[in-house]
Phi, psi and omega in degrees: 000328179294323181292328176293316178295320178294320179293318178294320177296317178297318178296320178296316179296317180297317179293321177295321177299313181296326182287313189263325192251325186294165183294336180263018184258216184295330179299325179277334183294316184297312176296327178293322177294322177294320178295322178296318179297317179295319180293322178295321177295317178295320178298320179296317178297316181292326177296317178296319178297318178296322177296317179297316179295321178296320178295320179294318178297318179298316179297319181291326180282324190248347183239153180264339183295314180294322179294318178296319180298316178298317181297321180290312187283321186265330184250352179070027182277158177237159181270173177293149180064026174243152179246133180262128177242132176239124181263120180248125180291147178292137184297331180281344183262015181288132181265124179266131180290144179287144178280157179298131179094348179256144179239000000 
């Protein structure tokens, strides 16, 4: 009977060693949980970015306001019944920046 108790104690010690100390135990679990948390945060950020991009695509496909805004800001286009004014500086009035060390 003593040898059975010793064998059970040895098995318990071995299992505890594998749980707490070995490379596949709790020591590996904690960094993996931190990595999972970081990945979930990154996934949430990317999901929000994808929602924003999907909304922008929807606006560009189905609405004219977003399309007009893009045309104005990126292509410099104007709408009907609008007047375009371009201000060109006079060549004689160009201000030259002073060089470092000169006053």
